[in-house]
N, C-alpha and C positions, 0 to 999 in steps of 0.2 A: 556398307550401304545403310543409311540411317533412316528409320521411320520418323515421320514428321508429326508434330502437334499431339504428342501423347501426354502432355502435361496439363490439359485444359478441359477436363470433364467435370461438370457440376450442375446443380439446379439453376434455372434462370433466376435473375436477380429479383424479380417480383415474387417468385415463390419463396425464395429465401427470406425476403422481408416479411411475407405473410406468416411463415413458420415462426419467426422470431416474435411477431406481434401477438400470436396466439399461444406462445409458450410451448410449442411442440418441438422446438429445436433447441439444442444446447446454445446458450449465450457464448459468443466467442469474442476475443479481443483482437483488435487490429494492432499492427506495429511489428517491431523487431526486424531482423534480417536473417537470411540463411547464407552462410559462407561455405562455399565448396572450393575444391581445388581441381585444376587441370594440368596435366604434364606439358601441355602445349597451348600457346595462344591461338585464338581464332585467326583464320586466314582472311576471311571476309564475312560480313554480315549481310551480303546480298544473297538471299536464300537460294535463288536458282543457280548460283555458282558455288554454293557451299557443299563441298563433297567430303569434308573431314568432320569427324565427330565433335571436335572442339568448336567449330563454327556452327554446326547443326544444333548442338545443345543450346546455344544462345538464341539462334534464330527461331527455334521452336517456341520460345517464350515471347518473342516480339511479333511474330506473324501467325496467321491462320490459313488453313486451306478451306476448301468447300466442305470437306468431310474429314473425319478423324476416327480413331479407334476408341471404343469405350473399354471399361475394365475387363470385359469378357471377350475382347478382341473382335467385337462386331463393329461394322461401319455405321456411324451415326452422323447427324448433321453438325457442321461447325459454322462456317459463313453461309452455308446453304441450310435453310430450314427443312426442306424436303426435296424429293426429286421423283420423277417418273422415268421408267425405262421402257422402251417400246421397240417395235420392228425387230424382234429377235435379238435385242441388245445393241442395235446399231445407233439408236437415238437415246440420249439422256437429256431431259429438261430439268434444270436446276432452278429452284425458287429460292432466291436469296433473302437473308434477313434484312429487314428494313431498319434504318436508324443506326446502323453500325458506322462508326467514324474512325478514320485514321488518327494517329496520334496528334496530327496538326489540326484536327477539327473538321477536315473535309470529309464528306460522306462517301462511304464505300458503295460502289454500284457495279452493274454488269460491265461497264466500260473497263474496269480494272481487271476483271476476269479475262476479257478479250485481249487486253494489252499484255497480260502475263502469258497467255497462250501464244501470242505473236512473237514474243521474245524467246519463248522456249523453243520455237521451231525456226528461229532466225539463224541461218548458218554462220553468221558473224558473231553470235553470242557463244561464248565458250562454256556451255552448260553440259554436264553429263546426263541430264534428265530429259533430253529431247525425244528419245526413242518412243515413249508412250504417246507423246503428243503429235508426233508425225503420223500416227494412225488416224488422225482426225481429218475428215473431208471438209467440214465446215463448222464454224462457230457463229451462231446468229444471235444477236441481241433482240429478244422479243419486246422487252420493255426495260425500264430502269432496274428491275429486280428479277428478271427472268432471262435465262440463257439456254439456248437450244444447241446441243452438240451432236453432230452427225458423224459417225465413224465410216471409214471406207468399207470396212467389213466388221462383223461382230468382233468385239474386242473385250475379252473377259476381264483384264485388269483395269479397264477404263474407269470404273467408279473409284476404285482405290487410288488410282493415279492422281485424282483430284484432292488428295491430301497435300499436294504440292502447295507451298506457301504462295499466296497472292501478293503481288507487288503493286504500288500505287502509280497509276498512269499520270496523274496530274503533276507528279514530281519527276518522273523518269522518261516521259515520252520524247524529250529532246536531248537525252543524254546517252553517252556510250555506256552500255551496261557493263562492259568489261573493265572500264576505267572511270568509274564515277565515285565521287566523294560519298555517295549514299552508302557504299560498302562499309564505311566507318561511321556514318551518321544515319542509321536506318530509321524509317518511319513505317510502322506496321499498324495492325489492328488488334494485336495481341494483348494479353494481360499485363505485360511489362513493357516499359519504355527504356531506351538507352539513356543513362545519365552520364556515364564516364567510361572511357576506354583508354587506359594507360598501357601502351604496348609492352608486352612481356612482363606485365605486372598484375593488372586486374581489369575485369569488366564489371561495371556496376549497373544494375537495372533497378528502376523504381516502379512501383505499382501503378497501373493505369486506372485511375479513379473512375473513368467512364467506360470500363470494359463491359461489353454487352451482356456477359453472364452475370458478373458482379465484381466489384472491386476485390482484388486478392487480399486476404487477411494479412499475409506477410508483406511488409512494406517494401523490402528490398531483397534482391538476389545478387550476391557478390561472388564472382568466380575469380579466384586468385590463380595466377600462373606459377606453378611450382614444378620445375622440370624433373625433379628427382622424387621417386616414390618413397624413399626412406625419409626424406624431409617432410613429405606429406603426412606420413605416419607420426612423426614427431609433433607436427602441428595439431594433430588430433589429440595427442597426449597432453597438450596445454590448452585444449578447447579453443584454439585459434581458428579452427575450421569446424564446421558442424556435421559434415557428411563427406564420405569418400568411399570409393571402392577399396576392398581389402585384398591383399594377396592371400593365398591359402594358408601360409604360415601365420600371418597376422590374424586371420579369421579363427584358426583352430587353436592357436597357442598364445600369441602375444596380446590378444584382447581378452584372454581368460583371466582377468584381474579384477580386483574390487573396484578400481577406478572406472574401468570400462563398463562394468556391470551397473555401476551407479549412474553414469552419465550418458551411455549410448545404448541404442537398440541395434541388434545385428540381424541381417536378413540373408537367407540363402534361397535364391530363386532360380528357376530354369533359365539357362542362358541361350538366347537366340543368337548364337554366334559360332564361328569356328576360326581356328588359327591354322595357317598354312605356310608352306615354303613355295613361293611362286617362281617358276623358271622363266627367264627371258627366252622365248621360243625362237627369237631371231638369231640367237647365238648358236653356231654350229654344234657346240658341245651338247646341247639339249635337243637337237633335231630328232634323234632316234628314240622312238617310244620305248624301246627295250632298255635304253640307258636310264630313262626316268623310272621304269618299272624296277630296275635293279636298285636304284637309290632308295626306292620305297621299301624294298625288302631289307635294306641294310640298317634302317633306323627303327629302334624299338619304341613304339608309341606308348606302350604300357609303362615303360621306364620313365618316360617324360611325365606321364600323368601321375605316377607314384612319387617321383622325386621333386617335380616342380609344382604340380597342382595338389600334392598330398591327397590324391584321390578325388578331388572336387571337379570331376570332368569325365568325359567318355571319349573313346577313339572315334575320330571322324572318318567317314568313308566317301564323302562327296559334298556337293554344294547345297545340301539341305540338312536340317537338323531333325533329330528324332521326333520332336513335337509337331513337325509339319506334316500335313496330309500328303505332301508330295514326296516324302521320304521313302526310299526303297529299302524295306527291311530284309530283302534277300541278298543285299550286298554285304558281305562279311569282310572285315579288314584282313589283309594279307598277314600271314604269320611272319614274325621277325626271323629272317633267315640269311645272315651275312654270307654263309658259304655259297648259297645259291646265287646271291647278288654278285659275288666275285666270279663265279663260273660264267654267268651271263656276260659280264664285262670282258672276261678273258676270251670268250667265243667271238666277241665283237672286235677283238684285236687289242684290247687294253690289258697290257701285261707289264710286269716289272722286269724289263729287259736288262737293266743295269744293276739290279739288286740293291737299289737305294731305298726301298720301302714304298715307292710311289709307282702307281700304274702309269704307263706311258704308251703312246701310239704315234707313229711317224715322228719320233723324237720330241714329242710334246707331252708334258706331264698332265695328267688329269687333275686340274685344279680350278677352283672358282671361288668367288667371294660372296658371302651372304651379307646383305645390308639390312639392318633393322633400325628402329627409331630409338632415340635417346629417351630415358626416363621410364622404360618398361623393363624392370629387372627380370621378370619372368621370361620375356622373349629372349633376352640375352642368355639366360640359363638354357633355354631350349636350343638356341644356336650353338652353344658350347657342347651340348649332348650330341647334336647332329654332327658337329665337327669331329668329336671323338669317335663316334660310331663309323663315320666315313673314313677316318684315318685307319681304322681297323682293317678295312678292305683295300687300302692303298690310295685313297683319294685325299688330296690336299685341299683343305678348306680354310679360308681366311674369313674373319668376321670384322665388319665395319659398322660402327654405330654413328648415326647422323642425327643432328638436331631436327625436330619435326618439320619445320618449314623447308629446310634444306633437303630433307629426305623426300618430301612431296615434290618440290619444284625441280631439284637438280638430279634426283634419282628416278622417282616413279614417273613423273610427267615427261621427263627427258628420255625415258627408256634407257637410262644409263646404269644398268645393273646386270649381273649374272643371275642372281636369285635374291628375292626379298622375303623377309619373314614378317608377315602381317596377319591381320584378322579382318573378317567381315562381320558386321552386325546384319543378321538375316531378317528381311522384312516379313511380315505375316502373310502378305500376298506373295506367293512363291515364284512369280515371274522373274526370271534371272537373265532376261534378254540383255540388259545393259552390261552385264559382266562377261557373258559367254558368247554372244553373237559376234560373228566375224566382222560385222560392220561397225563395231563399237571400239575401234582402236585409235581414234584420233587423239591428239594431245588433250588431256583433261577428262577423257572418257575412261571407263573402268576396265576394259579389256586390255590393260597395259602390258600383259605378257604376250599378246599377239596370238591368241588361240584361234584356230580355224578348223571347223569340222562341218562338212556339208549336211550330214544327217542331223547333227545337233542344231544347226541353223534351222533346218526344216521343222524339227520337232518343237523348237521354241516358237516358231511362227504358228504351227498347228495349235499349240496350247493356248495361244492368244485368241484363236478364232472360235473356240467353243466355250459355252457356259456350263457344260456338263462336267462336274468335278471329277467324276470317274474317268472320263476321257482325258481330261487334263492330267490327272494323276498318272495315267498310263504313259503319256508323253514325258512327264518329268522323271518317272522312274527309269525309263529307257535312257534319258539324258544322264541321270545319276550313274547308271551302269557304264555308259560310254566314257564319261569323264573320269571315273575311277580307274577304268582300264587304261586310259591314255595317260593319266598322271601328269597333266600340265601343271598341277599343283601336287606337292606332297601333302596330302591332307593329314593333319596332326591330331587335333582334338577340339571338342566343344567343351567350353568351360562354364561351370555354374557361376551365376552372378552373385558375388559376395560383397556386401556393403554394410556400412553402419551409419546411423543417424542419431543426432543428439536427442535425448529423451524429452526435452522441453517442447518439441513439436507434437501437436495434437492433430487429430483428424487423419492420420496416416492409416490407410487400409490396404494391405497387400492383396493383390489380385492376380489373375492369370497374366496380365500384361506387365505387372511390376508394382511399383509403389508411387510413381510420379504422375500417374494419369489424372489425379485430382489435386494437384499441387496448389491450385488457387484456393482450395478449402482447408489447407493446413493453417494452423494458428498456434500462437504461444500465449499462455496466460500472462496477463500484465506483470504479475509479480516475478515471473521467470524471464522476462525479456532482457536481453543483454545489450542490444544496440539501439538505444533510444537516441543517442547522439552519434553522428558519423564517426566510424572508427578511423 
């Protein structure tokens, strides 16, 4: 689940101009490009349909929400200048910025906010983000720049949910949102505009000179599609790309060279993420919670962290990360105990009756396939460790690696899997309704494993109804406990964010939220610029 609009925090354009005029700000140069790499191409640039990180990373530069997070993970205005909350949280009135224009020059207004809301709750639109907006009783346009939103009940995640990208009514009101050319030719209000999208090759964005905060100093953002992480690292070594995530091995050893020290800065930041093995709970093999509990005991998470992450991570115990106020510190990871795992399975009738080394029951071998995505060598290594550890107790595991779009469309969305090895980026707002509520299992939605628990459903709903953080925390900590006990996922680890960035980029200021929050303020001295002509 990807947080929106985290790359767009800076001073208003007028203030920047005044600071330059009076010499109290550093003089900066416009120009150059930043070239990054993605192991997968975007699926769509229609933000309300974009559920994968490759798509969301691009749309976050093209579109804006009404609010966004600042560097200290506080909600601040984006397309909304300010807001009022009243009636115990049931009503939010947003006061929109005036003079903001879509990339085609048409003015952004309250009509666009209402239109976006209507499409988010339209049952015909295949969006995974409808849950938050179905809590709204009414959305009223007060005037061209004011919107009044009334919720059916107090809804704690309501304000944060309006980080959702707003889409243009004047372009899309007569189009099928699911099948529109807009998904490849987007028009937003954001700091960058789409210039070129060459499928499976690159997406190129150019600076929006009329952006309401100020024109970005970096003229272009180019994302190259490179499906293999080893190839991405080779591209770093030739300076063909400027920034990339790093594997633990690359971060700790392979970048400890004079070359990397000269040309790149490295960052190690807390990771708001976790990696998991998700079971298809529709498959009879995984119906019994005791089977899933036994599998959890049979896999050594510390071994994975030491061997694959080289220590750059921690064992995960549930759907929240330790940095979150919703995290339950009382939940301790189960100790690695393959003997106990095998005993549980034997008691359930899974035994090696023919002495071939594999557990069987009713003449069927205990076997399943783990599917993960191409281009992520760490996940493949994790799958291989799981495969080896489960073999030790008599379970036969196959591994399948699928190209990203195939993986999403034909495996995850089609529910065509035994188990998937994946990860979630965890939002700062800890509402996890869309992943864990039993109502969120439709195609394109995030509860693709088919998890159902009445108490979890009730707690998720309770947590949405109170603004008292202590009460919400109690709900989430109980959810954490239930989900870890039931093991619908085998929770594996939370990984530190490891990345590098070319040293020519100035204005980079690491903060609680990362380094990209002020991207439009990054700049490169003219003498160090590399891309004055299109590459």
